[in-house]
PDB file with SEQRES, HELIX, SHEET and CRYST1 records, atoms N, CA, C and O in Angstrom:
SEQRES   1 A   75  UNK UNK UNK UNK UNK UNK UNK UNK UNK UNK UNK UNK UNK          
SEQRES   2 A   75  UNK UNK UNK UNK UNK UNK UNK UNK UNK UNK UNK UNK UNK          
SEQRES   3 A   75  UNK UNK UNK UNK UNK UNK UNK UNK UNK UNK UNK UNK UNK          
SEQRES   4 A   75  UNK UNK UNK UNK UNK UNK UNK UNK UNK UNK UNK UNK UNK          
SEQRES   5 A   75  UNK UNK UNK UNK UNK UNK UNK UNK UNK UNK UNK UNK UNK          
SEQRES   6 A   75  UNK UNK UNK UNK UNK UNK UNK UNK UNK UNK                      
HELIX    1 AA1 UNK A    2  UNK A   13  1                                  12    
HELIX    2 AA2 UNK A   25  UNK A   37  1                                  13    
HELIX    3 AA3 UNK A   42  UNK A   51  1                                  10    
HELIX    4 AA4 UNK A   56  UNK A   66  1                                  11    
CRYST1    1.000    1.000    1.000  90.00  90.00  90.00 P 1           1          
ATOM      1  N   UNK A   1     -17.321 -26.242  -8.582  1.00  0.00           N  
ATOM      2  CA  UNK A   1     -16.365 -25.229  -9.007  1.00  0.00           C  
ATOM      3  C   UNK A   1     -17.072 -23.914  -9.337  1.00  0.00           C  
ATOM      4  O   UNK A   1     -16.596 -22.848  -8.948  1.00  0.00           O  
ATOM      5  N   UNK A   2     -18.164 -23.972 -10.026  1.00  0.00           N  
ATOM      6  CA  UNK A   2     -18.891 -22.755 -10.379  1.00  0.00           C  
ATOM      7  C   UNK A   2     -19.389 -22.022  -9.138  1.00  0.00           C  
ATOM      8  O   UNK A   2     -19.406 -20.791  -9.114  1.00  0.00           O  
ATOM      9  N   UNK A   3     -19.785 -22.745  -8.131  1.00  0.00           N  
ATOM     10  CA  UNK A   3     -20.263 -22.129  -6.897  1.00  0.00           C  
ATOM     11  C   UNK A   3     -19.158 -21.311  -6.240  1.00  0.00           C  
ATOM     12  O   UNK A   3     -19.413 -20.204  -5.764  1.00  0.00           O  
ATOM     13  N   UNK A   4     -17.942 -21.834  -6.206  1.00  0.00           N  
ATOM     14  CA  UNK A   4     -16.815 -21.114  -5.601  1.00  0.00           C  
ATOM     15  C   UNK A   4     -16.505 -19.854  -6.399  1.00  0.00           C  
ATOM     16  O   UNK A   4     -16.273 -18.795  -5.816  1.00  0.00           O  
ATOM     17  N   UNK A   5     -16.500 -19.956  -7.714  1.00  0.00           N  
ATOM     18  CA  UNK A   5     -16.235 -18.789  -8.557  1.00  0.00           C  
ATOM     19  C   UNK A   5     -17.296 -17.724  -8.323  1.00  0.00           C  
ATOM     20  O   UNK A   5     -16.966 -16.547  -8.171  1.00  0.00           O  
ATOM     21  N   UNK A   6     -18.563 -18.118  -8.293  1.00  0.00           N  
ATOM     22  CA  UNK A   6     -19.631 -17.160  -8.046  1.00  0.00           C  
ATOM     23  C   UNK A   6     -19.496 -16.521  -6.670  1.00  0.00           C  
ATOM     24  O   UNK A   6     -19.752 -15.326  -6.521  1.00  0.00           O  
ATOM     25  N   UNK A   7     -19.096 -17.294  -5.661  1.00  0.00           N  
ATOM     26  CA  UNK A   7     -18.911 -16.759  -4.316  1.00  0.00           C  
ATOM     27  C   UNK A   7     -17.812 -15.707  -4.317  1.00  0.00           C  
ATOM     28  O   UNK A   7     -17.978 -14.647  -3.713  1.00  0.00           O  
ATOM     29  N   UNK A   8     -16.678 -15.978  -4.993  1.00  0.00           N  
ATOM     30  CA  UNK A   8     -15.594 -15.004  -5.048  1.00  0.00           C  
ATOM     31  C   UNK A   8     -16.041 -13.731  -5.757  1.00  0.00           C  
ATOM     32  O   UNK A   8     -15.691 -12.629  -5.334  1.00  0.00           O  
ATOM     33  N   UNK A   9     -16.801 -13.874  -6.817  1.00  0.00           N  
ATOM     34  CA  UNK A   9     -17.282 -12.707  -7.537  1.00  0.00           C  
ATOM     35  C   UNK A   9     -18.192 -11.863  -6.646  1.00  0.00           C  
ATOM     36  O   UNK A   9     -18.106 -10.635  -6.671  1.00  0.00           O  
ATOM     37  N   UNK A  10     -19.045 -12.486  -5.874  1.00  0.00           N  
ATOM     38  CA  UNK A  10     -19.916 -11.745  -4.972  1.00  0.00           C  
ATOM     39  C   UNK A  10     -19.105 -11.074  -3.858  1.00  0.00           C  
ATOM     40  O   UNK A  10     -19.382  -9.939  -3.470  1.00  0.00           O  
ATOM     41  N   UNK A  11     -18.123 -11.780  -3.363  1.00  0.00           N  
ATOM     42  CA  UNK A  11     -17.294 -11.240  -2.296  1.00  0.00           C  
ATOM     43  C   UNK A  11     -16.588  -9.964  -2.745  1.00  0.00           C  
ATOM     44  O   UNK A  11     -16.575  -8.973  -2.014  1.00  0.00           O  
ATOM     45  N   UNK A  12     -16.006  -9.982  -3.933  1.00  0.00           N  
ATOM     46  CA  UNK A  12     -15.254  -8.824  -4.400  1.00  0.00           C  
ATOM     47  C   UNK A  12     -16.147  -7.768  -5.047  1.00  0.00           C  
ATOM     48  O   UNK A  12     -15.710  -6.636  -5.250  1.00  0.00           O  
ATOM     49  N   UNK A  13     -17.380  -8.118  -5.370  1.00  0.00           N  
ATOM     50  CA  UNK A  13     -18.299  -7.133  -5.939  1.00  0.00           C  
ATOM     51  C   UNK A  13     -18.844  -6.206  -4.859  1.00  0.00           C  
ATOM     52  O   UNK A  13     -19.494  -5.213  -5.187  1.00  0.00           O  
ATOM     53  N   UNK A  14     -18.606  -6.491  -3.606  1.00  0.00           N  
ATOM     54  CA  UNK A  14     -19.176  -5.694  -2.519  1.00  0.00           C  
ATOM     55  C   UNK A  14     -18.233  -4.581  -2.058  1.00  0.00           C  
ATOM     56  O   UNK A  14     -18.164  -4.289  -0.864  1.00  0.00           O  
ATOM     57  N   UNK A  15     -17.514  -3.963  -2.982  1.00  0.00           N  
ATOM     58  CA  UNK A  15     -16.689  -2.807  -2.641  1.00  0.00           C  
ATOM     59  C   UNK A  15     -15.269  -3.118  -2.237  1.00  0.00           C  
ATOM     60  O   UNK A  15     -14.591  -2.246  -1.695  1.00  0.00           O  
ATOM     61  N   UNK A  16     -14.791  -4.319  -2.477  1.00  0.00           N  
ATOM     62  CA  UNK A  16     -13.423  -4.679  -2.145  1.00  0.00           C  
ATOM     63  C   UNK A  16     -12.632  -4.881  -3.427  1.00  0.00           C  
ATOM     64  O   UNK A  16     -13.175  -5.352  -4.426  1.00  0.00           O  
ATOM     65  N   UNK A  17     -11.357  -4.530  -3.404  1.00  0.00           N  
ATOM     66  CA  UNK A  17     -10.461  -4.739  -4.530  1.00  0.00           C  
ATOM     67  C   UNK A  17      -9.418  -5.770  -4.153  1.00  0.00           C  
ATOM     68  O   UNK A  17      -8.944  -5.810  -3.017  1.00  0.00           O  
ATOM     69  N   UNK A  18      -9.072  -6.589  -5.101  1.00  0.00           N  
ATOM     70  CA  UNK A  18      -8.042  -7.594  -4.884  1.00  0.00           C  
ATOM     71  C   UNK A  18      -6.809  -7.183  -5.681  1.00  0.00           C  
ATOM     72  O   UNK A  18      -6.920  -6.819  -6.851  1.00  0.00           O  
ATOM     73  N   UNK A  19      -5.632  -7.239  -5.051  1.00  0.00           N  
ATOM     74  CA  UNK A  19      -4.412  -6.878  -5.753  1.00  0.00           C  
ATOM     75  C   UNK A  19      -3.246  -7.704  -5.225  1.00  0.00           C  
ATOM     76  O   UNK A  19      -3.330  -8.338  -4.173  1.00  0.00           O  
ATOM     77  N   UNK A  20      -2.165  -7.679  -5.981  1.00  0.00           N  
ATOM     78  CA  UNK A  20      -0.941  -8.382  -5.604  1.00  0.00           C  
ATOM     79  C   UNK A  20       0.091  -7.337  -5.215  1.00  0.00           C  
ATOM     80  O   UNK A  20       0.276  -6.345  -5.920  1.00  0.00           O  
ATOM     81  N   UNK A  21       0.753  -7.557  -4.109  1.00  0.00           N  
ATOM     82  CA  UNK A  21       1.758  -6.629  -3.612  1.00  0.00           C  
ATOM     83  C   UNK A  21       3.094  -7.356  -3.536  1.00  0.00           C  
ATOM     84  O   UNK A  21       3.216  -8.379  -2.863  1.00  0.00           O  
ATOM     85  N   UNK A  22       4.076  -6.832  -4.218  1.00  0.00           N  
ATOM     86  CA  UNK A  22       5.422  -7.428  -4.173  1.00  0.00           C  
ATOM     87  C   UNK A  22       6.296  -6.577  -3.265  1.00  0.00           C  
ATOM     88  O   UNK A  22       6.372  -5.358  -3.419  1.00  0.00           O  
ATOM     89  N   UNK A  23       6.949  -7.229  -2.325  1.00  0.00           N  
ATOM     90  CA  UNK A  23       7.820  -6.541  -1.372  1.00  0.00           C  
ATOM     91  C   UNK A  23       9.196  -7.176  -1.397  1.00  0.00           C  
ATOM     92  O   UNK A  23       9.330  -8.374  -1.647  1.00  0.00           O  
ATOM     93  N   UNK A  24      10.217  -6.376  -1.140  1.00  0.00           N  
ATOM     94  CA  UNK A  24      11.561  -6.935  -0.960  1.00  0.00           C  
ATOM     95  C   UNK A  24      11.543  -7.799   0.290  1.00  0.00           C  
ATOM     96  O   UNK A  24      10.787  -7.537   1.226  1.00  0.00           O  
ATOM     97  N   UNK A  25      12.375  -8.824   0.300  1.00  0.00           N  
ATOM     98  CA  UNK A  25      12.400  -9.759   1.422  1.00  0.00           C  
ATOM     99  C   UNK A  25      12.629  -9.057   2.760  1.00  0.00           C  
ATOM    100  O   UNK A  25      12.007  -9.404   3.765  1.00  0.00           O  
ATOM    101  N   UNK A  26      13.531  -8.063   2.768  1.00  0.00           N  
ATOM    102  CA  UNK A  26      13.846  -7.363   4.013  1.00  0.00           C  
ATOM    103  C   UNK A  26      12.641  -6.563   4.520  1.00  0.00           C  
ATOM    104  O   UNK A  26      12.361  -6.537   5.719  1.00  0.00           O  
ATOM    105  N   UNK A  27      11.930  -5.910   3.586  1.00  0.00           N  
ATOM    106  CA  UNK A  27      10.769  -5.128   3.976  1.00  0.00           C  
ATOM    107  C   UNK A  27       9.642  -6.033   4.460  1.00  0.00           C  
ATOM    108  O   UNK A  27       8.940  -5.706   5.416  1.00  0.00           O  
ATOM    109  N   UNK A  28       9.476  -7.167   3.794  1.00  0.00           N  
ATOM    110  CA  UNK A  28       8.464  -8.144   4.227  1.00  0.00           C  
ATOM    111  C   UNK A  28       8.780  -8.626   5.641  1.00  0.00           C  
ATOM    112  O   UNK A  28       7.893  -8.715   6.489  1.00  0.00           O  
ATOM    113  N   UNK A  29      10.071  -8.941   5.887  1.00  0.00           N  
ATOM    114  CA  UNK A  29      10.473  -9.413   7.213  1.00  0.00           C  
ATOM    115  C   UNK A  29      10.208  -8.342   8.272  1.00  0.00           C  
ATOM    116  O   UNK A  29       9.760  -8.652   9.376  1.00  0.00           O  
ATOM    117  N   UNK A  30      10.486  -7.085   7.933  1.00  0.00           N  
ATOM    118  CA  UNK A  30      10.250  -5.988   8.876  1.00  0.00           C  
ATOM    119  C   UNK A  30       8.763  -5.859   9.196  1.00  0.00           C  
ATOM    120  O   UNK A  30       8.385  -5.746  10.362  1.00  0.00           O  
ATOM    121  N   UNK A  31       7.931  -5.876   8.177  1.00  0.00           N  
ATOM    122  CA  UNK A  31       6.490  -5.782   8.398  1.00  0.00           C  
ATOM    123  C   UNK A  31       5.964  -6.980   9.179  1.00  0.00           C  
ATOM    124  O   UNK A  31       5.099  -6.842  10.043  1.00  0.00           O  
ATOM    125  N   UNK A  32       6.499  -8.154   8.862  1.00  0.00           N  
ATOM    126  CA  UNK A  32       6.067  -9.359   9.559  1.00  0.00           C  
ATOM    127  C   UNK A  32       6.416  -9.272  11.045  1.00  0.00           C  
ATOM    128  O   UNK A  32       5.593  -9.620  11.892  1.00  0.00           O  
ATOM    129  N   UNK A  33       7.614  -8.816  11.366  1.00  0.00           N  
ATOM    130  CA  UNK A  33       8.024  -8.692  12.769  1.00  0.00           C  
ATOM    131  C   UNK A  33       7.187  -7.640  13.493  1.00  0.00           C  
ATOM    132  O   UNK A  33       6.807  -7.832  14.649  1.00  0.00           O  
ATOM    133  N   UNK A  34       6.900  -6.532  12.817  1.00  0.00           N  
ATOM    134  CA  UNK A  34       6.041  -5.513  13.425  1.00  0.00           C  
ATOM    135  C   UNK A  34       4.657  -6.078  13.722  1.00  0.00           C  
ATOM    136  O   UNK A  34       4.109  -5.870  14.805  1.00  0.00           O  
ATOM    137  N   UNK A  35       4.100  -6.792  12.753  1.00  0.00           N  
ATOM    138  CA  UNK A  35       2.755  -7.344  12.950  1.00  0.00           C  
ATOM    139  C   UNK A  35       2.745  -8.367  14.075  1.00  0.00           C  
ATOM    140  O   UNK A  35       1.802  -8.428  14.863  1.00  0.00           O  
ATOM    141  N   UNK A  36       3.796  -9.166  14.144  1.00  0.00           N  
ATOM    142  CA  UNK A  36       3.895 -10.182  15.206  1.00  0.00           C  
ATOM    143  C   UNK A  36       3.990  -9.509  16.582  1.00  0.00           C  
ATOM    144  O   UNK A  36       3.348  -9.943  17.538  1.00  0.00           O  
ATOM    145  N   UNK A  37       4.796  -8.450  16.669  1.00  0.00           N  
ATOM    146  CA  UNK A  37       4.969  -7.747  17.944  1.00  0.00           C  
ATOM    147  C   UNK A  37       3.667  -7.071  18.397  1.00  0.00           C  
ATOM    148  O   UNK A  37       3.413  -6.925  19.593  1.00  0.00           O  
ATOM    149  N   UNK A  38       2.849  -6.664  17.419  1.00  0.00           N  
ATOM    150  CA  UNK A  38       1.588  -6.000  17.751  1.00  0.00           C  
ATOM    151  C   UNK A  38       0.422  -6.973  17.871  1.00  0.00           C  
ATOM    152  O   UNK A  38      -0.701  -6.562  18.161  1.00  0.00           O  
ATOM    153  N   UNK A  39       0.679  -8.253  17.652  1.00  0.00           N  
ATOM    154  CA  UNK A  39      -0.374  -9.256  17.774  1.00  0.00           C  
ATOM    155  C   UNK A  39      -1.376  -9.232  16.632  1.00  0.00           C  
ATOM    156  O   UNK A  39      -2.540  -9.590  16.811  1.00  0.00           O  
ATOM    157  N   UNK A  40      -0.919  -8.807  15.454  1.00  0.00           N  
ATOM    158  CA  UNK A  40      -1.793  -8.757  14.284  1.00  0.00           C  
ATOM    159  C   UNK A  40      -1.302  -9.744  13.227  1.00  0.00           C  
ATOM    160  O   UNK A  40      -0.154 -10.190  13.255  1.00  0.00           O  
ATOM    161  N   UNK A  41      -2.183 -10.069  12.311  1.00  0.00           N  
ATOM    162  CA  UNK A  41      -1.741 -10.799  11.129  1.00  0.00           C  
ATOM    163  C   UNK A  41      -1.033  -9.799  10.220  1.00  0.00           C  
ATOM    164  O   UNK A  41      -1.212  -8.589  10.361  1.00  0.00           O  
ATOM    165  N   UNK A  42      -0.237 -10.303   9.296  1.00  0.00           N  
ATOM    166  CA  UNK A  42       0.441  -9.419   8.356  1.00  0.00           C  
ATOM    167  C   UNK A  42      -0.586  -8.642   7.535  1.00  0.00           C  
ATOM    168  O   UNK A  42      -0.415  -7.448   7.290  1.00  0.00           O  
ATOM    169  N   UNK A  43      -1.643  -9.314   7.117  1.00  0.00           N  
ATOM    170  CA  UNK A  43      -2.704  -8.655   6.354  1.00  0.00           C  
ATOM    171  C   UNK A  43      -3.324  -7.511   7.163  1.00  0.00           C  
ATOM    172  O   UNK A  43      -3.479  -6.404   6.646  1.00  0.00           O  
ATOM    173  N   UNK A  44      -3.668  -7.760   8.390  1.00  0.00           N  
ATOM    174  CA  UNK A  44      -4.268  -6.727   9.244  1.00  0.00           C  
ATOM    175  C   UNK A  44      -3.293  -5.565   9.466  1.00  0.00           C  
ATOM    176  O   UNK A  44      -3.703  -4.405   9.516  1.00  0.00           O  
ATOM    177  N   UNK A  45      -2.009  -5.883   9.596  1.00  0.00           N  
ATOM    178  CA  UNK A  45      -1.010  -4.838   9.808  1.00  0.00           C  
ATOM    179  C   UNK A  45      -0.868  -3.967   8.562  1.00  0.00           C  
ATOM    180  O   UNK A  45      -0.756  -2.746   8.675  1.00  0.00           O  
ATOM    181  N   UNK A  46      -0.873  -4.571   7.387  1.00  0.00           N  
ATOM    182  CA  UNK A  46      -0.788  -3.799   6.146  1.00  0.00           C  
ATOM    183  C   UNK A  46      -1.988  -2.862   6.003  1.00  0.00           C  
ATOM    184  O   UNK A  46      -1.832  -1.696   5.641  1.00  0.00           O  
ATOM    185  N   UNK A  47      -3.176  -3.375   6.288  1.00  0.00           N  
ATOM    186  CA  UNK A  47      -4.379  -2.546   6.226  1.00  0.00           C  
ATOM    187  C   UNK A  47      -4.281  -1.408   7.238  1.00  0.00           C  
ATOM    188  O   UNK A  47      -4.615  -0.267   6.917  1.00  0.00           O  
ATOM    189  N   UNK A  48      -3.831  -1.699   8.443  1.00  0.00           N  
ATOM    190  CA  UNK A  48      -3.663  -0.694   9.487  1.00  0.00           C  
ATOM    191  C   UNK A  48      -2.704   0.404   9.031  1.00  0.00           C  
ATOM    192  O   UNK A  48      -2.978   1.590   9.212  1.00  0.00           O  
ATOM    193  N   UNK A  49      -1.576   0.003   8.438  1.00  0.00           N  
ATOM    194  CA  UNK A  49      -0.593   0.982   7.952  1.00  0.00           C  
ATOM    195  C   UNK A  49      -1.183   1.848   6.840  1.00  0.00           C  
ATOM    196  O   UNK A  49      -0.993   3.064   6.830  1.00  0.00           O  
ATOM    197  N   UNK A  50      -1.893   1.227   5.911  1.00  0.00           N  
ATOM    198  CA  UNK A  50      -2.480   1.985   4.802  1.00  0.00           C  
ATOM    199  C   UNK A  50      -3.538   2.969   5.279  1.00  0.00           C  
ATOM    200  O   UNK A  50      -3.628   4.080   4.756  1.00  0.00           O  
ATOM    201  N   UNK A  51      -4.331   2.582   6.254  1.00  0.00           N  
ATOM    202  CA  UNK A  51      -5.383   3.464   6.754  1.00  0.00           C  
ATOM    203  C   UNK A  51      -4.824   4.657   7.515  1.00  0.00           C  
ATOM    204  O   UNK A  51      -5.501   5.679   7.630  1.00  0.00           O  
ATOM    205  N   UNK A  52      -3.626   4.554   8.030  1.00  0.00           N  
ATOM    206  CA  UNK A  52      -3.052   5.626   8.847  1.00  0.00           C  
ATOM    207  C   UNK A  52      -1.927   6.375   8.141  1.00  0.00           C  
ATOM    208  O   UNK A  52      -1.216   7.156   8.772  1.00  0.00           O  
ATOM    209  N   UNK A  53      -1.757   6.150   6.853  1.00  0.00           N  
ATOM    210  CA  UNK A  53      -0.686   6.802   6.114  1.00  0.00           C  
ATOM    211  C   UNK A  53      -0.968   8.292   5.986  1.00  0.00           C  
ATOM    212  O   UNK A  53      -2.124   8.714   5.993  1.00  0.00           O  
ATOM    213  N   UNK A  54       0.092   9.089   5.869  1.00  0.00           N  
ATOM    214  CA  UNK A  54      -0.119  10.510   5.601  1.00  0.00           C  
ATOM    215  C   UNK A  54      -0.692  10.683   4.192  1.00  0.00           C  
ATOM    216  O   UNK A  54      -0.535   9.789   3.360  1.00  0.00           O  
ATOM    217  N   UNK A  55      -1.338  11.784   3.910  1.00  0.00           N  
ATOM    218  CA  UNK A  55      -1.884  11.992   2.569  1.00  0.00           C  
ATOM    219  C   UNK A  55      -0.776  12.042   1.518  1.00  0.00           C  
ATOM    220  O   UNK A  55       0.334  12.498   1.792  1.00  0.00           O  
ATOM    221  N   UNK A  56      -1.088  11.574   0.334  1.00  0.00           N  
ATOM    222  CA  UNK A  56      -0.096  11.528  -0.744  1.00  0.00           C  
ATOM    223  C   UNK A  56       0.422  12.922  -1.076  1.00  0.00           C  
ATOM    224  O   UNK A  56       1.582  13.068  -1.460  1.00  0.00           O  
ATOM    225  N   UNK A  57      -0.396  13.928  -0.940  1.00  0.00           N  
ATOM    226  CA  UNK A  57       0.024  15.297  -1.270  1.00  0.00           C  
ATOM    227  C   UNK A  57       1.210  15.726  -0.409  1.00  0.00           C  
ATOM    228  O   UNK A  57       2.063  16.482  -0.873  1.00  0.00           O  
ATOM    229  N   UNK A  58       1.278  15.260   0.823  1.00  0.00           N  
ATOM    230  CA  UNK A  58       2.404  15.604   1.694  1.00  0.00           C  
ATOM    231  C   UNK A  58       3.704  15.044   1.128  1.00  0.00           C  
ATOM    232  O   UNK A  58       4.724  15.732   1.100  1.00  0.00           O  
ATOM    233  N   UNK A  59       3.662  13.787   0.678  1.00  0.00           N  
ATOM    234  CA  UNK A  59       4.855  13.182   0.094  1.00  0.00           C  
ATOM    235  C   UNK A  59       5.238  13.868  -1.209  1.00  0.00           C  
ATOM    236  O   UNK A  59       6.422  14.078  -1.475  1.00  0.00           O  
ATOM    237  N   UNK A  60       4.249  14.217  -2.021  1.00  0.00           N  
ATOM    238  CA  UNK A  60       4.530  14.885  -3.292  1.00  0.00           C  
ATOM    239  C   UNK A  60       5.137  16.258  -3.067  1.00  0.00           C  
ATOM    240  O   UNK A  60       6.063  16.647  -3.779  1.00  0.00           O  
ATOM    241  N   UNK A  61       4.631  16.999  -2.090  1.00  0.00           N  
ATOM    242  CA  UNK A  61       5.188  18.320  -1.788  1.00  0.00           C  
ATOM    243  C   UNK A  61       6.631  18.213  -1.315  1.00  0.00           C  
ATOM    244  O   UNK A  61       7.481  18.999  -1.735  1.00  0.00           O  
ATOM    245  N   UNK A  62       6.916  17.246  -0.443  1.00  0.00           N  
ATOM    246  CA  UNK A  62       8.279  17.065   0.056  1.00  0.00           C  
ATOM    247  C   UNK A  62       9.215  16.639  -1.061  1.00  0.00           C  
ATOM    248  O   UNK A  62      10.345  17.120  -1.134  1.00  0.00           O  
ATOM    249  N   UNK A  63       8.761  15.742  -1.936  1.00  0.00           N  
ATOM    250  CA  UNK A  63       9.593  15.261  -3.037  1.00  0.00           C  
ATOM    251  C   UNK A  63       9.877  16.380  -4.030  1.00  0.00           C  
ATOM    252  O   UNK A  63      11.011  16.521  -4.488  1.00  0.00           O  
ATOM    253  N   UNK A  64       8.874  17.174  -4.369  1.00  0.00           N  
ATOM    254  CA  UNK A  64       9.090  18.254  -5.329  1.00  0.00           C  
ATOM    255  C   UNK A  64      10.006  19.329  -4.749  1.00  0.00           C  
ATOM    256  O   UNK A  64      10.732  19.984  -5.498  1.00  0.00           O  
ATOM    257  N   UNK A  65       9.985  19.520  -3.451  1.00  0.00           N  
ATOM    258  CA  UNK A  65      10.867  20.502  -2.820  1.00  0.00           C  
ATOM    259  C   UNK A  65      12.331  20.071  -2.907  1.00  0.00           C  
ATOM    260  O   UNK A  65      13.227  20.916  -2.923  1.00  0.00           O  
ATOM    261  N   UNK A  66      12.576  18.761  -2.964  1.00  0.00           N  
ATOM    262  CA  UNK A  66      13.954  18.261  -3.045  1.00  0.00           C  
ATOM    263  C   UNK A  66      14.501  18.235  -4.461  1.00  0.00           C  
ATOM    264  O   UNK A  66      15.711  18.129  -4.660  1.00  0.00           O  
ATOM    265  N   UNK A  67      13.615  18.331  -5.451  1.00  0.00           N  
ATOM    266  CA  UNK A  67      14.061  18.309  -6.841  1.00  0.00           C  
ATOM    267  C   UNK A  67      14.720  19.639  -7.201  1.00  0.00           C  
ATOM    268  O   UNK A  67      14.321  20.692  -6.704  1.00  0.00           O  
ATOM    269  N   UNK A  68      15.737  19.582  -8.071  1.00  0.00           N  
ATOM    270  CA  UNK A  68      16.336  20.846  -8.496  1.00  0.00           C  
ATOM    271  C   UNK A  68      15.329  21.663  -9.290  1.00  0.00           C  
ATOM    272  O   UNK A  68      14.511  21.118 -10.031  1.00  0.00           O  
ATOM    273  N   UNK A  69      15.401  22.965  -9.126  1.00  0.00           N  
ATOM    274  CA  UNK A  69      14.480  23.865  -9.831  1.00  0.00           C  
ATOM    275  C   UNK A  69      14.861  23.887 -11.308  1.00  0.00           C  
ATOM    276  O   UNK A  69      16.039  23.932 -11.660  1.00  0.00           O  
ATOM    277  N   UNK A  70      13.827  23.853 -12.173  1.00  0.00           N  
ATOM    278  CA  UNK A  70      14.069  23.923 -13.613  1.00  0.00           C  
ATOM    279  C   UNK A  70      14.363  25.357 -14.002  1.00  0.00           C  
ATOM    280  O   UNK A  70      13.746  26.299 -13.504  1.00  0.00           O  
ATOM    281  N   UNK A  71      15.317  25.499 -14.899  1.00  0.00           N  
ATOM    282  CA  UNK A  71      15.659  26.817 -15.417  1.00  0.00           C  
ATOM    283  C   UNK A  71      14.669  27.165 -16.517  1.00  0.00           C  
ATOM    284  O   UNK A  71      14.638  26.499 -17.551  1.00  0.00           O  
ATOM    285  N   UNK A  72      13.867  28.191 -16.312  1.00  0.00           N  
ATOM    286  CA  UNK A  72      12.811  28.523 -17.261  1.00  0.00           C  
ATOM    287  C   UNK A  72      13.323  29.343 -18.436  1.00  0.00           C  
ATOM    288  O   UNK A  72      12.604  29.506 -19.422  1.00  0.00           O  
ATOM    289  N   UNK A  73      14.554  29.868 -18.361  1.00  0.00           N  
ATOM    290  CA  UNK A  73      15.080  30.648 -19.490  1.00  0.00           C  
ATOM    291  C   UNK A  73      15.518  29.717 -20.612  1.00  0.00           C  
ATOM    292  O   UNK A  73      16.098  28.657 -20.375  1.00  0.00           O  
ATOM    293  N   UNK A  74      15.223  30.141 -21.849  1.00  0.00           N  
ATOM    294  CA  UNK A  74      15.576  29.329 -23.023  1.00  0.00           C  
ATOM    295  C   UNK A  74      16.948  29.716 -23.511  1.00  0.00           C  
ATOM    296  O   UNK A  74      17.346  30.876 -23.410  1.00  0.00           O  
ATOM    297  N   UNK A  75      17.668  28.756 -24.037  1.00  0.00           N  
ATOM    298  CA  UNK A  75      19.013  29.015 -24.540  1.00  0.00           C  
ATOM    299  C   UNK A  75      18.994  29.265 -26.011  1.00  0.00           C  
ATOM    300  O   UNK A  75      20.042  29.502 -26.611  1.00  0.00           O  
TER     301      UNK A  75                                                      
END                                                                             
């Protein structure tokens, strides 16, 4: 048992992060079908999607543009 624990610690100490991702059933099914159609595992497809995502700043700029402007005058 200790050997397995030490192996996992070494594996993740080499620059990899482990996390849990919760998805809605419909979104999971969509990703699974996409990965199957592309001949990838779901894990490989998720990594592929994350590596090719647009920069977060683009999403933040678009989201802030849709928000109503704050009224800076005091009442």
